[in-house]
DRENVOMAR-864403 format. One record per atom (N, C-alpha, C): residue number from 0; residue in three letters; atom name; z, x, y. Coordinates in steps of 0.1 Angstrom, whole numbers, padded with zeros to 4 digits. Each point is the difference from the previous one (the first is absolute). Layout:
kolnu n NUM res Ala atom CA z Z x X y Y
...
//
This chain:
kolnu n 0 res Met atom N z 1219 x 1615 y 0429
kolnu n 0 res Met atom CA z -0005 x -0006 y 0013
kolnu n 0 res Met atom C z 0004 x 0010 y 0011
kolnu n 1 res Glu atom N z -0009 x 0002 y 0009
kolnu n 1 res Glu atom CA z 0002 x 0008 y 0012
kolnu n 1 res Glu atom C z 0006 x -0009 y 0010
kolnu n 2 res Gln atom N z 0013 x 0001 y 0003
kolnu n 2 res Gln atom CA z 0007 x -0008 y 0010
kolnu n 2 res Gln atom C z -0006 x 0002 y 0014
kolnu n 3 res Asp atom N z -0002 x -0011 y 0006
kolnu n 3 res Asp atom CA z -0004 x 0000 y 0014
kolnu n 3 res Asp atom C z 0012 x -0005 y 0009
kolnu n 4 res Asn atom N z -0002 x -0001 y 0012
kolnu n 4 res Asn atom CA z 0011 x -0004 y 0009
kolnu n 4 res Asn atom C z 0001 x -0015 y 0000
kolnu n 5 res Gly atom N z -0005 x -0007 y -0010
kolnu n 5 res Gly atom CA z 0001 x -0015 y 0000
kolnu n 5 res Gly atom C z 0012 x -0004 y -0008
kolnu n 6 res Pro atom N z 0001 x -0013 y -0002
kolnu n 6 res Pro atom CA z 0012 x -0005 y -0007
kolnu n 6 res Pro atom C z 0000 x 0004 y -0015
kolnu n 7 res Pro atom N z 0012 x -0002 y -0006
kolnu n 7 res Pro atom CA z 0001 x 0003 y -0015
kolnu n 7 res Pro atom C z -0011 x -0008 y -0007
kolnu n 8 res Gly atom N z -0007 x 0007 y -0009
kolnu n 8 res Gly atom CA z -0011 x -0006 y -0008
kolnu n 8 res Gly atom C z -0013 x 0003 y 0006
kolnu n 9 res Trp atom N z 0000 x 0007 y 0012
kolnu n 9 res Trp atom CA z -0013 x 0004 y 0006
kolnu n 9 res Trp atom C z -0002 x 0015 y -0002
kolnu n 10 res Asp atom N z -0013 x 0003 y -0002
kolnu n 10 res Asp atom CA z -0003 x 0014 y -0001
kolnu n 10 res Asp atom C z -0014 x 0002 y 0007
kolnu n 11 res Ala atom N z -0003 x 0013 y 0003
kolnu n 11 res Ala atom CA z -0011 x 0003 y 0008
kolnu n 11 res Ala atom C z -0013 x -0005 y -0006
kolnu n 12 res Ser atom N z -0001 x -0001 y -0013
kolnu n 12 res Ser atom CA z -0012 x -0004 y -0007
kolnu n 12 res Ser atom C z -0004 x -0015 y 0004
kolnu n 13 res Leu atom N z 0009 x -0007 y 0006
kolnu n 13 res Leu atom CA z -0002 x -0014 y 0004
kolnu n 13 res Leu atom C z -0006 x -0001 y 0014
kolnu n 14 res Asn atom N z 0000 x 0011 y 0007
kolnu n 14 res Asn atom CA z -0006 x 0000 y 0014
kolnu n 14 res Asn atom C z -0015 x -0003 y -0001
kolnu n 15 res Val atom N z -0005 x -0008 y 0009
kolnu n 15 res Val atom CA z -0014 x -0002 y 0002
kolnu n 15 res Val atom C z -0006 x 0009 y 0010
kolnu n 16 res Gly atom N z 0009 x 0007 y 0008
kolnu n 16 res Gly atom CA z -0005 x 0009 y 0010
kolnu n 16 res Gly atom C z -0002 x -0006 y 0014
kolnu n 17 res Ile atom N z 0004 x -0012 y 0001
kolnu n 17 res Ile atom CA z -0001 x -0007 y 0013
kolnu n 17 res Ile atom C z 0014 x -0004 y 0004
kolnu n 18 res Ala atom N z 0006 x 0007 y 0009
kolnu n 18 res Ala atom CA z 0014 x -0001 y 0003
kolnu n 18 res Ala atom C z 0006 x -0014 y 0002
kolnu n 19 res Glu atom N z -0008 x -0008 y 0007
kolnu n 19 res Glu atom CA z 0005 x -0014 y 0003
kolnu n 19 res Glu atom C z 0001 x -0008 y -0013
kolnu n 20 res Ile atom N z -0010 x 0002 y -0009
kolnu n 20 res Ile atom CA z 0000 x -0007 y -0013
kolnu n 20 res Ile atom C z 0010 x 0006 y -0009
kolnu n 21 res Asp atom N z 0002 x 0013 y 0000
kolnu n 21 res Asp atom CA z 0010 x 0006 y -0009
kolnu n 21 res Asp atom C z 0014 x -0005 y 0004
kolnu n 22 res Arg atom N z 0003 x -0001 y 0013
kolnu n 22 res Arg atom CA z 0013 x -0005 y 0005
kolnu n 22 res Arg atom C z 0002 x -0015 y -0005
kolnu n 23 res Glu atom N z -0011 x -0008 y 0001
kolnu n 23 res Glu atom CA z 0002 x -0014 y -0005
kolnu n 23 res Glu atom C z 0002 x 0000 y -0015
kolnu n 24 res His atom N z -0007 x 0008 y -0008
kolnu n 24 res His atom CA z 0002 x 0001 y -0014
kolnu n 24 res His atom C z 0014 x 0004 y -0003
kolnu n 25 res Gln atom N z 0005 x 0010 y 0007
kolnu n 25 res Gln atom CA z 0014 x 0005 y -0002
kolnu n 25 res Gln atom C z 0010 x -0011 y 0003
kolnu n 26 res Ala atom N z -0003 x -0008 y 0010
kolnu n 26 res Ala atom CA z 0009 x -0011 y 0004
kolnu n 26 res Ala atom C z 0000 x -0011 y -0012
kolnu n 27 res Phe atom N z -0011 x -0002 y -0007
kolnu n 27 res Phe atom CA z 0001 x -0009 y -0011
kolnu n 27 res Phe atom C z 0009 x 0005 y -0011
kolnu n 28 res Val atom N z -0002 x 0013 y -0003
kolnu n 28 res Val atom CA z 0009 x 0006 y -0010
kolnu n 28 res Val atom C z 0015 x -0001 y 0004
kolnu n 29 res Leu atom N z 0003 x 0002 y 0012
kolnu n 29 res Leu atom CA z 0013 x -0001 y 0005
kolnu n 29 res Leu atom C z 0005 x -0015 y -0001
kolnu n 30 res Gln atom N z -0008 x -0009 y 0004
kolnu n 30 res Gln atom CA z 0003 x -0014 y -0001
kolnu n 30 res Gln atom C z 0003 x -0005 y -0014
kolnu n 31 res Val atom N z -0008 x 0005 y -0010
kolnu n 31 res Val atom CA z 0002 x -0003 y -0014
kolnu n 31 res Val atom C z 0013 x 0006 y -0005
kolnu n 32 res Asn atom N z 0002 x 0012 y 0004
kolnu n 32 res Asn atom CA z 0013 x 0007 y -0003
kolnu n 32 res Asn atom C z 0012 x -0008 y 0005
kolnu n 33 res Glu atom N z -0001 x -0005 y 0012
kolnu n 33 res Glu atom CA z 0011 x -0008 y 0006
kolnu n 33 res Glu atom C z 0001 x -0013 y -0007
kolnu n 34 res Leu atom N z -0011 x -0006 y -0004
kolnu n 34 res Leu atom CA z 0000 x -0013 y -0008
kolnu n 34 res Leu atom C z 0008 x 0003 y -0013
kolnu n 35 res Asn atom N z -0004 x 0010 y -0007
kolnu n 35 res Asn atom CA z 0007 x 0004 y -0012
kolnu n 35 res Asn atom C z 0015 x 0001 y 0001
kolnu n 36 res Arg atom N z 0004 x 0008 y 0011
kolnu n 36 res Arg atom CA z 0014 x 0002 y 0002
kolnu n 36 res Arg atom C z 0007 x -0014 y 0003
kolnu n 37 res Ala atom N z -0007 x -0008 y 0008
kolnu n 37 res Ala atom CA z 0006 x -0013 y 0003
kolnu n 37 res Ala atom C z 0002 x -0008 y -0013
kolnu n 38 res Ile atom N z -0009 x 0000 y -0009
kolnu n 38 res Ile atom CA z 0001 x -0007 y -0012
kolnu n 38 res Ile atom C z 0011 x 0006 y -0009
kolnu n 39 res Glu atom N z 0000 x 0013 y -0001
kolnu n 39 res Glu atom CA z 0011 x 0007 y -0007
kolnu n 39 res Glu atom C z 0014 x -0003 y 0005
kolnu n 40 res Asn atom N z 0001 x -0001 y 0013
kolnu n 40 res Asn atom CA z 0013 x -0002 y 0006
kolnu n 40 res Asn atom C z 0003 x -0015 y 0001
kolnu n 41 res Arg atom N z -0009 x -0008 y -0005
kolnu n 41 res Arg atom CA z 0002 x -0015 y 0000
kolnu n 41 res Arg atom C z 0004 x -0006 y 0013
kolnu n 42 res Ile atom N z -0008 x 0004 y 0011
kolnu n 42 res Ile atom CA z 0002 x -0006 y 0013
kolnu n 42 res Ile atom C z -0005 x -0014 y -0001
kolnu n 43 res Lys atom N z 0003 x -0008 y 0011
kolnu n 43 res Lys atom CA z -0004 x -0014 y 0001
kolnu n 43 res Lys atom C z -0015 x -0001 y -0003
kolnu n 44 res Leu atom N z -0003 x -0011 y -0007
kolnu n 44 res Leu atom CA z -0014 x -0003 y -0003
kolnu n 44 res Leu atom C z -0008 x -0002 y 0012
kolnu n 45 res Ser atom N z 0006 x -0006 y 0011
kolnu n 45 res Ser atom CA z -0007 x -0002 y 0012
kolnu n 45 res Ser atom C z -0005 x 0013 y 0006
kolnu n 46 res Ala atom N z 0009 x 0011 y -0001
kolnu n 46 res Ala atom CA z -0003 x 0013 y 0006
kolnu n 46 res Ala atom C z -0011 x 0006 y -0009
kolnu n 47 res Ile atom N z 0000 x -0002 y -0013
kolnu n 47 res Ile atom CA z -0010 x 0006 y -0009
kolnu n 47 res Ile atom C z -0014 x -0007 y 0003
kolnu n 48 res Arg atom N z 0001 x -0013 y 0002
kolnu n 48 res Arg atom CA z -0013 x -0007 y 0003
kolnu n 48 res Arg atom C z -0005 x 0005 y 0014
kolnu n 49 res Lys atom N z 0008 x 0003 y 0009
kolnu n 49 res Lys atom CA z -0005 x 0005 y 0013
kolnu n 49 res Lys atom C z -0006 x 0014 y -0002
kolnu n 50 res Lys atom N z 0006 x 0008 y -0008
kolnu n 50 res Lys atom CA z -0007 x 0013 y -0003
kolnu n 50 res Lys atom C z -0013 x -0001 y -0007
kolnu n 51 res Met atom N z -0001 x -0010 y -0009
kolnu n 51 res Met atom CA z -0013 x -0003 y -0006
kolnu n 51 res Met atom C z -0010 x -0005 y 0010
kolnu n 52 res Gln atom N z 0004 x -0009 y 0009
kolnu n 52 res Gln atom CA z -0008 x -0005 y 0010
kolnu n 52 res Gln atom C z -0005 x 0011 y 0010
kolnu n 53 res Leu atom N z 0008 x 0009 y 0003
kolnu n 53 res Leu atom CA z -0003 x 0011 y 0009
kolnu n 53 res Leu atom C z -0011 x 0009 y -0007
kolnu n 54 res Ile atom N z 0001 x 0002 y -0013
kolnu n 54 res Ile atom CA z -0010 x 0008 y -0007
kolnu n 54 res Ile atom C z -0014 x -0008 y 0001
kolnu n 55 res Leu atom N z 0001 x -0013 y -0002
kolnu n 55 res Leu atom CA z -0013 x -0008 y 0001
kolnu n 55 res Leu atom C z -0006 x 0001 y 0014
kolnu n 56 res Glu atom N z 0008 x -0002 y 0010
kolnu n 56 res Glu atom CA z -0005 x 0001 y 0014
kolnu n 56 res Glu atom C z -0005 x 0013 y 0003
kolnu n 57 res Asp atom N z 0007 x 0011 y -0004
kolnu n 57 res Asp atom CA z -0005 x 0013 y 0003
kolnu n 57 res Asp atom C z -0013 x 0003 y -0008
kolnu n 58 res Trp atom N z -0001 x -0005 y -0012
kolnu n 58 res Trp atom CA z -0012 x 0002 y -0008
kolnu n 58 res Trp atom C z -0012 x -0006 y 0007
kolnu n 59 res Arg atom N z 0002 x -0012 y 0005
kolnu n 59 res Arg atom CA z -0011 x -0007 y 0007
kolnu n 59 res Arg atom C z -0005 x 0008 y 0012
kolnu n 60 res Leu atom N z 0010 x 0005 y 0008
kolnu n 60 res Leu atom CA z -0004 x 0008 y 0012
kolnu n 60 res Leu atom C z -0006 x 0013 y -0004
kolnu n 61 res His atom N z 0005 x 0006 y -0010
kolnu n 61 res His atom CA z -0005 x 0013 y -0005
kolnu n 61 res His atom C z -0015 x -0002 y -0004
kolnu n 62 res Tyr atom N z -0002 x -0009 y -0009
kolnu n 62 res Tyr atom CA z -0014 x -0001 y -0006
kolnu n 62 res Tyr atom C z -0010 x -0004 y 0011
kolnu n 63 res Ser atom N z 0005 x -0008 y 0010
kolnu n 63 res Ser atom CA z -0009 x -0003 y 0011
kolnu n 63 res Ser atom C z -0004 x 0012 y 0008
kolnu n 64 res Arg atom N z 0009 x 0009 y 0003
kolnu n 64 res Arg atom CA z -0003 x 0012 y 0007
kolnu n 64 res Arg atom C z -0008 x 0010 y -0009
kolnu n 65 res Glu atom N z 0003 x 0001 y -0012
kolnu n 65 res Glu atom CA z -0007 x 0009 y -0009
kolnu n 65 res Glu atom C z -0015 x -0005 y -0001
kolnu n 66 res Glu atom N z -0002 x -0013 y -0002
kolnu n 66 res Glu atom CA z -0013 x -0005 y -0001
kolnu n 66 res Glu atom C z -0008 x 0002 y 0012
kolnu n 67 res Ala atom N z 0006 x -0001 y 0012
kolnu n 67 res Ala atom CA z -0007 x 0002 y 0013
kolnu n 67 res Ala atom C z -0004 x 0015 y 0000
kolnu n 68 res Leu atom N z 0009 x 0009 y -0004
kolnu n 68 res Leu atom CA z -0004 x 0014 y 0000
kolnu n 68 res Leu atom C z -0011 x 0003 y -0009
kolnu n 69 res Leu atom N z 0000 x -0005 y -0012
kolnu n 69 res Leu atom CA z -0010 x 0002 y -0010
kolnu n 69 res Leu atom C z -0014 x -0005 y 0005
kolnu n 70 res Arg atom N z 0000 x -0011 y 0006
kolnu n 70 res Arg atom CA z -0013 x -0006 y 0006
kolnu n 70 res Arg atom C z -0005 x 0009 y 0011
kolnu n 71 res Gln atom N z 0010 x 0004 y 0009
kolnu n 71 res Gln atom CA z -0004 x 0009 y 0011
kolnu n 71 res Gln atom C z -0006 x 0013 y -0005
kolnu n 72 res Trp atom N z 0006 x 0005 y -0011
kolnu n 72 res Trp atom CA z -0005 x 0013 y -0005
kolnu n 72 res Trp atom C z -0012 x -0002 y -0010
kolnu n 73 res His atom N z -0005 x -0012 y -0001
kolnu n 73 res His atom CA z -0012 x -0003 y -0009
kolnu n 73 res His atom C z 0003 x 0004 y -0014
kolnu n 74 res Tyr atom N z 0012 x -0002 y -0005
kolnu n 74 res Tyr atom CA z 0003 x 0003 y -0014
kolnu n 74 res Tyr atom C z -0008 x -0009 y -0008
kolnu n 75 res Pro atom N z -0008 x 0005 y -0009
kolnu n 75 res Pro atom CA z -0010 x -0008 y -0008
kolnu n 75 res Pro atom C z 0006 x -0011 y -0008
kolnu n 76 res Asp atom N z 0013 x 0002 y -0004
kolnu n 76 res Asp atom CA z 0006 x -0010 y -0009
kolnu n 76 res Asp atom C z 0011 x -0009 y 0008
kolnu n 77 res Ala atom N z -0002 x -0001 y 0013
kolnu n 77 res Ala atom CA z 0010 x -0007 y 0008
kolnu n 77 res Ala atom C z 0001 x -0014 y -0004
kolnu n 78 res Asp atom N z -0011 x -0007 y -0004
kolnu n 78 res Asp atom CA z 0001 x -0014 y -0004
kolnu n 78 res Asp atom C z 0008 x -0002 y -0013
kolnu n 79 res Glu atom N z -0003 x 0009 y -0009
kolnu n 79 res Glu atom CA z 0007 x 0000 y -0013
kolnu n 79 res Glu atom C z 0014 x 0003 y 0001
kolnu n 80 res His atom N z 0003 x 0010 y 0009
kolnu n 80 res His atom CA z 0014 x 0003 y 0003
kolnu n 80 res His atom C z 0008 x -0012 y 0006
kolnu n 81 res Ala atom N z -0007 x -0007 y 0008
kolnu n 81 res Ala atom CA z 0006 x -0012 y 0006
kolnu n 81 res Ala atom C z 0003 x -0011 y -0011
kolnu n 82 res Lys atom N z -0008 x -0001 y -0010
kolnu n 82 res Lys atom CA z 0002 x -0009 y -0011
kolnu n 82 res Lys atom C z 0012 x 0004 y -0008
kolnu n 83 res Lys atom N z 0002 x 0013 y -0001
kolnu n 83 res Lys atom CA z 0012 x 0006 y -0007
kolnu n 83 res Lys atom C z 0012 x -0003 y 0007
kolnu n 84 res His atom N z 0000 x 0001 y 0014
kolnu n 84 res His atom CA z 0011 x -0004 y 0008
kolnu n 84 res His atom C z 0004 x -0015 y -0002
kolnu n 85 res Glu atom N z -0010 x -0008 y -0001
kolnu n 85 res Glu atom CA z 0003 x -0014 y -0002
kolnu n 85 res Glu atom C z 0006 x -0003 y -0014
kolnu n 86 res Gln atom N z -0005 x 0008 y -0010
kolnu n 86 res Gln atom CA z 0007 x -0002 y -0013
kolnu n 86 res Gln atom C z 0014 x 0004 y 0000
kolnu n 87 res Val atom N z 0004 x 0011 y 0007
kolnu n 87 res Val atom CA z 0014 x 0004 y 0001
kolnu n 87 res Val atom C z 0007 x -0011 y 0008
kolnu n 88 res Asn atom N z -0006 x -0005 y 0011
kolnu n 88 res Asn atom CA z 0007 x -0010 y 0008
kolnu n 88 res Asn atom C z 0003 x -0012 y -0009
kolnu n 89 res Arg atom N z -0009 x -0005 y -0008
kolnu n 89 res Arg atom CA z 0002 x -0011 y -0009
kolnu n 89 res Arg atom C z 0011 x 0003 y -0010
kolnu n 90 res Gln atom N z 0000 x 0012 y -0005
kolnu n 90 res Gln atom CA z 0011 x 0005 y -0010
kolnu n 90 res Gln atom C z 0014 x -0002 y 0007
kolnu n 91 res Leu atom N z 0001 x 0006 y 0012
kolnu n 91 res Leu atom CA z 0013 x 0000 y 0007
kolnu n 91 res Leu atom C z 0004 x -0014 y 0004
kolnu n 92 res His atom N z -0009 x -0009 y 0003
kolnu n 92 res His atom CA z 0004 x -0014 y 0003
kolnu n 92 res His atom C z 0003 x -0007 y -0012
kolnu n 93 res Thr atom N z -0006 x 0003 y -0011
kolnu n 93 res Thr atom CA z 0004 x -0006 y -0013
kolnu n 93 res Thr atom C z 0014 x 0004 y -0004
kolnu n 94 res Ile atom N z 0003 x 0012 y 0002
kolnu n 94 res Ile atom CA z 0013 x 0005 y -0003
kolnu n 94 res Ile atom C z 0011 x -0007 y 0008
kolnu n 95 res Met atom N z -0003 x -0002 y 0013
kolnu n 95 res Met atom CA z 0009 x -0007 y 0009
kolnu n 95 res Met atom C z 0002 x -0014 y -0005
kolnu n 96 res Ala atom N z -0011 x -0007 y -0004
kolnu n 96 res Ala atom CA z 0001 x -0014 y -0004
kolnu n 96 res Ala atom C z 0008 x -0001 y -0013
kolnu n 97 res Glu atom N z -0002 x 0010 y -0009
kolnu n 97 res Glu atom CA z 0008 x -0001 y -0012
kolnu n 97 res Glu atom C z 0015 x 0002 y 0002
kolnu n 98 res Leu atom N z 0004 x 0006 y 0011
kolnu n 98 res Leu atom CA z 0014 x 0003 y 0003
kolnu n 98 res Leu atom C z 0006 x -0012 y 0009
kolnu n 99 res Glu atom N z -0008 x -0009 y 0003
kolnu n 99 res Glu atom CA z 0005 x -0011 y 0009
kolnu n 99 res Glu atom C z 0014 x -0006 y -0005
kolnu n 100 res His atom N z 0001 x -0002 y -0013
kolnu n 100 res His atom CA z 0012 x -0006 y -0006
kolnu n 100 res His atom C z 0007 x 0009 y -0009
kolnu n 101 res Ala atom N z -0003 x 0013 y 0000
kolnu n 101 res Ala atom CA z 0006 x 0009 y -0009
kolnu n 101 res Ala atom C z 0015 x 0004 y 0005
kolnu n 102 res Thr atom N z 0008 x 0003 y -0010
kolnu n 102 res Thr atom CA z 0013 x 0005 y 0003
kolnu n 102 res Thr atom C z 0000 x 0014 y -0003
kolnu n 103 res Phe atom N z 0012 x 0007 y 0003
kolnu n 103 res Phe atom CA z 0000 x 0014 y -0003
kolnu n 103 res Phe atom C z -0002 x 0003 y -0015
kolnu n 104 res Gly atom N z -0005 x 0011 y -0003
kolnu n 104 res Gly atom CA z -0002 x 0004 y -0014
kolnu n 104 res Gly atom C z -0014 x 0005 y -0002
kolnu n 105 res Tyr atom N z -0005 x -0002 y -0012
kolnu n 105 res Tyr atom CA z -0012 x 0006 y -0004
kolnu n 105 res Tyr atom C z -0012 x -0004 y 0009
kolnu n 106 res Glu atom N z -0001 x -0012 y 0005
kolnu n 106 res Glu atom CA z -0011 x -0004 y 0009
kolnu n 106 res Glu atom C z -0001 x 0009 y 0012
kolnu n 107 res Trp atom N z 0011 x 0003 y 0006
kolnu n 107 res Trp atom CA z 0000 x 0008 y 0012
kolnu n 107 res Trp atom C z -0004 x 0015 y -0003
kolnu n 108 res Val atom N z 0006 x 0005 y -0011
kolnu n 108 res Val atom CA z -0004 x 0014 y -0004
kolnu n 108 res Val atom C z -0014 x 0001 y -0003
kolnu n 109 res Ser atom N z -0005 x -0010 y -0008
kolnu n 109 res Ser atom CA z -0014 x 0000 y -0004
kolnu n 109 res Ser atom C z -0009 x -0001 y 0013
kolnu n 110 res Ala atom N z 0004 x -0009 y 0009
kolnu n 110 res Ala atom CA z -0008 x -0002 y 0012
kolnu n 110 res Ala atom C z -0001 x 0013 y 0008
kolnu n 111 res Ser atom N z 0011 x 0007 y 0001
kolnu n 111 res Ser atom CA z 0000 x 0013 y 0008
kolnu n 111 res Ser atom C z -0010 x 0010 y -0007
kolnu n 112 res Leu atom N z 0001 x 0001 y -0013
kolnu n 112 res Leu atom CA z -0009 x 0009 y -0007
kolnu n 112 res Leu atom C z -0015 x -0004 y 0002
kolnu n 113 res Lys atom N z -0002 x -0013 y 0000
kolnu n 113 res Lys atom CA z -0014 x -0005 y 0002
kolnu n 113 res Lys atom C z -0005 x 0003 y 0013
kolnu n 114 res Val atom N z 0008 x -0001 y 0011
kolnu n 114 res Val atom CA z -0004 x 0003 y 0013
kolnu n 114 res Val atom C z -0003 x 0015 y 0001
kolnu n 115 res Arg atom N z 0009 x 0008 y -0005
kolnu n 115 res Arg atom CA z -0002 x 0015 y 0000
kolnu n 115 res Arg atom C z -0013 x 0003 y -0007
kolnu n 116 res Asp atom N z -0002 x -0005 y -0012
kolnu n 116 res Asp atom CA z -0012 x 0003 y -0008
kolnu n 116 res Asp atom C z -0013 x -0004 y 0008
kolnu n 117 res Ala atom N z 0000 x -0012 y 0006
kolnu n 117 res Ala atom CA z -0011 x -0005 y 0007
kolnu n 117 res Ala atom C z -0004 x 0009 y 0011
kolnu n 118 res Leu atom N z 0010 x 0004 y 0008
kolnu n 118 res Leu atom CA z -0003 x 0009 y 0012
kolnu n 118 res Leu atom C z -0004 x 0014 y -0004
kolnu n 119 res Leu atom N z 0008 x 0006 y -0010
kolnu n 119 res Leu atom CA z -0003 x 0013 y -0004
kolnu n 119 res Leu atom C z -0014 x 0001 y -0007
kolnu n 120 res Glu atom N z -0002 x -0010 y -0009
kolnu n 120 res Glu atom CA z -0013 x 0000 y -0007
kolnu n 120 res Glu atom C z -0012 x 0000 y 0010
kolnu n 121 res His atom N z 0001 x -0008 y 0010
kolnu n 121 res His atom CA z -0010 x -0001 y 0010
kolnu n 121 res His atom C z -0002 x 0013 y 0007
kolnu n 122 res Leu atom N z 0011 x 0006 y 0004
kolnu n 122 res Leu atom CA z 0000 x 0013 y 0007
kolnu n 122 res Leu atom C z -0006 x 0011 y -0009
kolnu n 123 res Met atom N z 0004 x 0001 y -0012
kolnu n 123 res Met atom CA z -0004 x 0011 y -0009
kolnu n 123 res Met atom C z -0014 x -0002 y -0005
kolnu n 124 res Glu atom N z -0005 x -0013 y -0001
kolnu n 124 res Glu atom CA z -0013 x -0002 y -0005
kolnu n 124 res Glu atom C z -0011 x -0002 y 0011
kolnu n 125 res Glu atom N z 0004 x -0009 y 0009
kolnu n 125 res Glu atom CA z -0010 x -0004 y 0010
kolnu n 125 res Glu atom C z 0000 x 0009 y 0012
kolnu n 126 res Asp atom N z 0011 x 0002 y 0005
kolnu n 126 res Asp atom CA z 0001 x 0008 y 0013
kolnu n 126 res Asp atom C z -0004 x 0015 y -0002
kolnu n 127 res Met atom N z 0002 x 0005 y -0012
kolnu n 127 res Met atom CA z -0005 x 0013 y -0003
kolnu n 127 res Met atom C z -0015 x 0001 y 0000
kolnu n 128 res Gln atom N z -0007 x -0011 y -0002
kolnu n 128 res Gln atom CA z -0014 x 0001 y 0001
kolnu n 128 res Gln atom C z -0005 x 0002 y 0014
kolnu n 129 res Tyr atom N z 0006 x -0007 y 0010
kolnu n 129 res Tyr atom CA z -0004 x 0003 y 0014
kolnu n 129 res Tyr atom C z 0005 x 0013 y 0005
kolnu n 130 res Arg atom N z 0011 x 0004 y -0006
kolnu n 130 res Arg atom CA z 0005 x 0014 y 0004
kolnu n 130 res Arg atom C z -0010 x 0010 y -0004
kolnu n 131 res Asp atom N z -0005 x -0001 y -0013
kolnu n 131 res Asp atom CA z -0010 x 0009 y -0004
kolnu n 131 res Asp atom C z -0013 x -0001 y 0008
kolnu n 132 res His atom N z -0004 x -0012 y 0003
kolnu n 132 res His atom CA z -0012 x -0001 y 0009
kolnu n 132 res His atom C z 0002 x 0006 y 0013
kolnu n 133 res Cys atom N z 0012 x -0002 y 0007
kolnu n 133 res Cys atom CA z 0002 x 0006 y 0013
kolnu n 133 res Cys atom C z 0001 x 0015 y -0001
kolnu n 134 res Ser atom N z 0006 x 0005 y -0011
kolnu n 134 res Ser atom CA z 0001 x 0015 y -0002
kolnu n 134 res Ser atom C z -0014 x 0005 y 0000
kolnu n 135 res Ala atom N z -0009 x -0006 y -0008
kolnu n 135 res Ala atom CA z -0014 x 0005 y -0001
kolnu n 135 res Ala atom C z -0008 x -0001 y 0013
kolnu n 136 res Met atom N z 0004 x -0010 y 0008
kolnu n 136 res Met atom CA z -0007 x -0002 y 0013
kolnu n 136 res Met atom C z 0007 x 0007 y 0012
kolnu n 137 res Ser atom N z 0010 x 0007 y -0003
kolnu n 137 res Ser atom CA z 0008 x 0006 y 0011
kolnu n 137 res Ser atom C z -0009 x 0010 y 0008
kolnu n 138 res Ala atom N z -0010 x 0005 y -0005
kolnu n 138 res Ala atom CA z -0008 x 0010 y 0007
kolnu n 138 res Ala atom C z -0007 x -0008 y 0012
kolnu n 139 res Asp atom N z -0004 x -0012 y -0002
kolnu n 139 res Asp atom CA z -0006 x -0008 y 0011
kolnu n 139 res Asp atom C z 0010 x -0008 y 0008
kolnu n 140 res Ser atom N z 0013 x 0002 y -0003
kolnu n 140 res Ser atom CA z 0011 x -0006 y 0007
kolnu n 140 res Ser atom C z -0001 x -0015 y 0000
kolnu n 141 res Ser atom N z -0004 x -0007 y -0010
kolnu n 141 res Ser atom CA z -0001 x -0014 y 0000
kolnu n 141 res Ser atom C z 0013 x -0008 y -0003
kolnu n 142 res Cys atom N z 0010 x 0007 y -0005
kolnu n 142 res Cys atom CA z 0012 x -0007 y -0004
kolnu n 142 res Cys atom C z 0012 x 0006 y 0007
kolnu n 143 res His atom N z 0001 x -0002 y 0013
kolnu n 143 res His atom CA z 0012 x 0005 y 0007
kolnu n 143 res His atom C z 0008 x -0011 y 0006
kolnu n 144 res Ala atom N z 0013 x 0001 y -0001
kolnu n 144 res Ala atom CA z 0009 x -0011 y 0005
kolnu n 144 res Ala atom C z -0002 x -0002 y 0015
kolnu n 145 res Glu atom N z -0003 x 0011 y 0008
kolnu n 145 res Glu atom CA z -0002 x -0002 y 0014
kolnu n 145 res Glu atom C z -0012 x -0008 y 0003
kolnu n 146 res Asp atom N z -0009 x -0003 y -0010
kolnu n 146 res Asp atom CA z -0011 x -0008 y 0002
kolnu n 146 res Asp atom C z 0003 x -0015 y -0004
kolnu n 147 res Arg atom N z 0012 x -0003 y -0002
kolnu n 147 res Arg atom CA z 0004 x -0013 y -0004
kolnu n 147 res Arg atom C z -0003 x -0011 y 0010
kolnu n 148 res Pro atom N z -0003 x -0012 y -0004
kolnu n 148 res Pro atom CA z -0003 x -0011 y 0009
kolnu n 148 res Pro atom C z 0012 x -0003 y 0009
kolnu n 149 res Glu atom N z -0003 x -0006 y 0011
kolnu n 149 res Glu atom CA z 0011 x -0004 y 0009
kolnu n 149 res Glu atom C z 0007 x -0012 y -0005
//
């Protein structure tokens, strides 16, 4: 892996080439790393739940911004991408619901891995598709962050 200036677990191949989106993606990796450390260090469950809730809130804000950009840039699969966001959103909420009465142990470790997998799978499979589209369209400058909606 070619290390980038992102958090541990991030490398340059994960960049989509849109600085604002790349920063948000890196923030998710950092949040998941922090969640894993919190679980490993067995901090209070209330603090772990807050970390999980923050990931959910940031995810919602991120996918709203990303979807607006994709629509603005006339990405042909924007509607399908939005459906994928909703699938990840449901996965994350299901994970949170499963943890409502969980105690430390396997459930929390498993949940952290599921969160990581859901976010990274979306990034590596779905977001790379619009990265490739924007790269191909860069000659007509259709995918620039400075063109982002207000």
